[in-house]
N, C-alpha and C positions, 0 to 999 in steps of 0.2 A: 381599837381593832377594826372598826368599820372603815376608817380612812386608810389604814394599812392594807386592807383587802382591796380597796379601789385602786391604790397605787400599784399593787402587785398585779391586779387584773389588767390594767392598761399596759404595764411593762411587758408582762408575759404575752398578752395578746398581740401587741405590736411586733415583738421579737419573733414570735412564731410565724406571723404573716410575712415579715421580711425574709426570714430564713427559708420559709417554705416557698415563697415566690422566686427567690434566687435559684433554688434547686428546680422549681417547676419550669423556669426559663430554660433549663438544660437537664431534663430528666435522663437523657441518655448518658450524660457525663456522670450523674449521680449513680446510675446503674453500674457504670464501670467501677465506681468506688465501692459499691456493694459487692461486686465480684471479688475485689481485693479482700474484703472482710470474710467472704464465704470461702476463700481459698484454703488449701490444705495447711499452709503455714500460719494461718490466723485462727479462724473459728472451726476450720475443717468441716464446713457444711457445703461441700461441693455439689450436692444434689440440688441446691437452691440456685446455682449459677444460671441455669437456663431460664429461671423465672425472675432474674434480677431486674429486668426492665419493668415487668408487671408490678413487682414489689416497690420499685422506685416510684412509679406513677401513683400507686396507692398511698405510699407514705407521704409524699410531698403534697398531694391534694388534701389528704387528711390533716396535715400540718397547717396548711393555709386555712382550711375550713374551721378547724378547732380555734384558731386565733380569732377568726371572725365571730364564731359562736360565743367566745368568751367576752368579746367587746360589746356585743349586742345583748348578751344575757340570754341566749337561746339554750334551753335545756341545760341549766347550770350543773346539775349533778352528773349527767352523762359527760358533759364537756370537761369538767374539772377532773373527774376520775380517769378519763381518757388521756388527758394531759399528763396526769401522774404516771400512768402506765407507760406512756411514751418516753417521758423524761427518765424514769427508772431504767428503762431499756438502754437509752442513749448514754446514761451515766455509766452503766456497766460496760458498754461498748468502748467508750472513750478511756475509761480507767484501764481496761484490758489492753487496749492499744498502746496507751502511754507506759504502763508498768512493764509490759513485755516488749515494748519498742517494735510493734508490728507494722502499723500503718502511720506514715509520717504526717499525713494531713487527713483529718476526719471527713472533710467535704461538707461540713455543717453549713457553710456559706458558699458552696460551689467554688468557682474560680475567682469570685469577687473579693474574698478575704481569706487568706491562708492563716490557719491557726495551728500551732504545734499541738501534739497530743495532750500535753499537760495543760495548755491554755484551754483546749476544748473541754477537758475534764473539769477545770475550774468553772468555766461558763455553765456547764451542766449542773454542777453542785449548787451554784447560785440560783439557777432556775428551779432546781428541786426544792430549795428552801422557800422560794416565792410561791411555788405551786402548793406546798404544804400549808402555807398561810391561807391560800384559797380554799383548801380542803377544810380547815378548821373554821374558816369564816364563810362557809358556803351560803348561809342564810342571808348574807349581805349582798349576794350577787343576784340582782333582779334585772328583768328586761328593760331596755331603755325606750322601747316602742311598745305599742299595743300588740296584742297577740298576732293578728293577721300580718301587719307590716314586718314584725320580727321573723315570722315564718317565711315570708317572701324573700327577705334579705338573706336568710340562711340558705334557702333553696337556690337563689341566684349565685351565691358565693360558690356553691358546689358545682353548678352548671358552668359558670365562667371559668373556674379553675380546671375543670375537666376539658373544656374546649381549648383553653390556652395550652395545656399540656399536649393535647393531640396536635394542635397547630404547629408547635415548635418541633415535634417529632416528624411531621410531614414536610417541614421546611428546614429552618435552622434556628438556633436561639435568637430571640429578638434583640437581646443585648449580649454582645460577645466580650467576655472579660478575659479571654485568653491572649497569650502573647502572639497569636497568629491572626488577630483581628484585622479587619480592613483598615489600612492606614499604617500598620506596623511594619517596620523594616526588620527583616529577620537577622541581617548581619549585626545591626545595633542591639537586637534582643539577645544575641549570643555573646557579644563583646563584654570583656571585663575592663572597666576603666582603670587607668594607671593608679589613681588615688583610692581605689576601692579597698574596703576593709579586708584584711587578710585573715585567714582562719587562725584561731587560737587553740593550740593543742596542749594538753597536760601529759607529761611522761612520768610514769611511776616505775622506778627502777628497783629491782630486787637483788640484793647482795647477801652473801653469807659472811657475816662479820663475827669473828671469835666463836664460830660454831653455831651462830644463830642467824636466822633470816631477818633482814631489816629492809624497809622500803624507803626510798628517797624520791621526792617529787621535784621535777624541774620543768622548765618550759621548752626543753629539747636538748639542752647541753648535757654532756656526759658528766655525771657527778664525780667529784674527787673523793673516792671512798677506798679505804685500805681493806679490801675484802675480795671474795670470789664472786664474779658476776654470774647471776642466774638467769635473769630475763627482764623484759620491759613491756609494760602495757601502756597504750595511748588512749586518751579520751578527748573528744572534741568539746571544748568549752564554748566556743563561738565559731560558727561555720563561716563567718565573714560574709562577703558579698557573693550572692548566688545569682547568676544571670537568669532572666525569665525563661530563656530557651537554653537547654543544656545538652540534649541528646539528638538534636536534628542532624540528619546526614542524608546524602544521596550517594549511594554506592553501587558500583557495578561489581562483577565477580572478582575484579582485580585492582580496582582503584576507587578513591574517594573523589567524587565529582561535585561536591557541595558548592565550593567556591565558583567553579565554572558555570554551573546552572544559575546560581544566584546573581551572576553578573549579566545574564541575558536581558535584553531590552524587553522582550515580550515572551513570557513563559506561562504555559498552562500546566498545572500539576493535577493529574487525576489521582485522587487519594482513594485507595482501596485496601484497608488494613489487612483484610483476609479475603482472598479471591473466592474461596469456597463458600464464604458467607455473604458475598455480594448479592444485592437485589438484582435479579435477572432483568427486570424492566428497566432498571437504571443502566445496566451495562449495554443494553440494546440502544439506549439513547446516546451513548458515548460515540458511536460510529459516526453519525452525521455531524455531531458537534465538533469532534476532534478533526475530522476531515476538513471542515470549514475553517477551523483555526489554523491548520497547517497551510491551507490555501491562502490565508490572509497574512502569512509570514510569522506565525507564532511557533515557538519551539514547544512541543508537547511531549511530556513524559508522564509515566505512572509511578506512584510510590506504593509499595506494599511490603509486608513482612513474609509473604508467601514464597515458596521455593521456585526454582527455575522451571520445573516441569509445569507447575500451575500457571506461571507467566506465559509460557509458550503455548500451552493449550488454550488459554483465554484469547491470545492474539489470533490464533488459528480459527477458533470457533466463531469469533465475532468479526474476523477480518479487520482487526485494528491496525492502524498505521503508525504506531508509536511503541517505544520500548518501556518496560517497567524496570525500576531500580529498587534496591533494597533500602528499607528504613524500618526502624523499630516499630512494632505494632502499637504500643502505647502512644508513641509520638504521632503516628498517622491518625489514630483515634482523636487526638487532641487538635490536630490541624483543622479538621472539618468533621462535624457530627453527622456524617452520612457515608454510606458504603454502597456505591461509590459517591464521591463528591468532587467538585472541581474548585481549584484556586487559581486566580490569575495574579501574576506578579510582574512588576517593572523594576528590574535591577534589585531584586530582593524585597521590594515593598509590595505588600498585599493590596491589590486594587479592587478585587472582587472575589467572592466565593459563593458557592451555591450547592444546595441539596440536589440530588439527581432529579427530583420532582420539578425543579425550577431551571434546569439546564437551558430550556428553550428561551428563557428570559435573559440569559447572559448576553450582553452586548460585546461583540468583538471589534 
């Protein structure tokens, strides 16, 4: 039992630190995922949506700190029972999401590793078993250092985690796992290779044969059945190849300009997913930066999900010299974790991106 507890202790501690750090690297992204869970069509806890970012930071810092606490043996009882409470909650969440097909990706490992809902649930069940081993073997979890060093390491883990979370919120994630990271070419991220795996669908046909309803399953072909056709249901068995970028577009009121802008030599995109929620200090900084970019030969555009009135009012209020185009809110949030944020592209390849706090540091 003692050795089983130590193996579980190391595995659980390391996994919680890795999972927590990946989300701590992008707490804003995790807050967007929490907003999905809090939505009306999932948990129907919409009153929590305004607090999603605060909850996000608390959860990911707590996750990292608990992992460290477990490894160093700091306050074993508090640590193990906190881990148990957290994994029970996560297991319920992932089961609910998988069973009712509500959220396609749990966000357990941020954008670094995508898990299907059932994969996430399986992972949580395994962790639940390992943590239950820790509960029953609590007496074998002892500190690896003396009391003072253990307390110092525990305190430092909390301070460093909190500082790192604040740092990436005020700037951008230190490691960008998204398809819009610096160096990525957007056209390539949207393309589907000719030899890519195709979706596999299963068709369940319903016919009335000799007065009774019968079902026939095919891969798409119409079954040869001597009976009255009633209906057909389709189920996706394998989604095939899904490009990293699926919904990116740059649209005016009457045309799609995505290809045109992605072929520009020097393009600056001002990403502002919702104009009414944009940071005023950030919008003020845009004026001098975008004017300088235009002066140096850059094409400057804005991307937002907001309506025409909001776009025009923003241009007028801040005397901005560029136009805003329409893009899905979720996509704009994914492009850059800042509202507003800026992205520089060369023929569709991302060369730089910045939080509004760091606009002055962008070299044109």
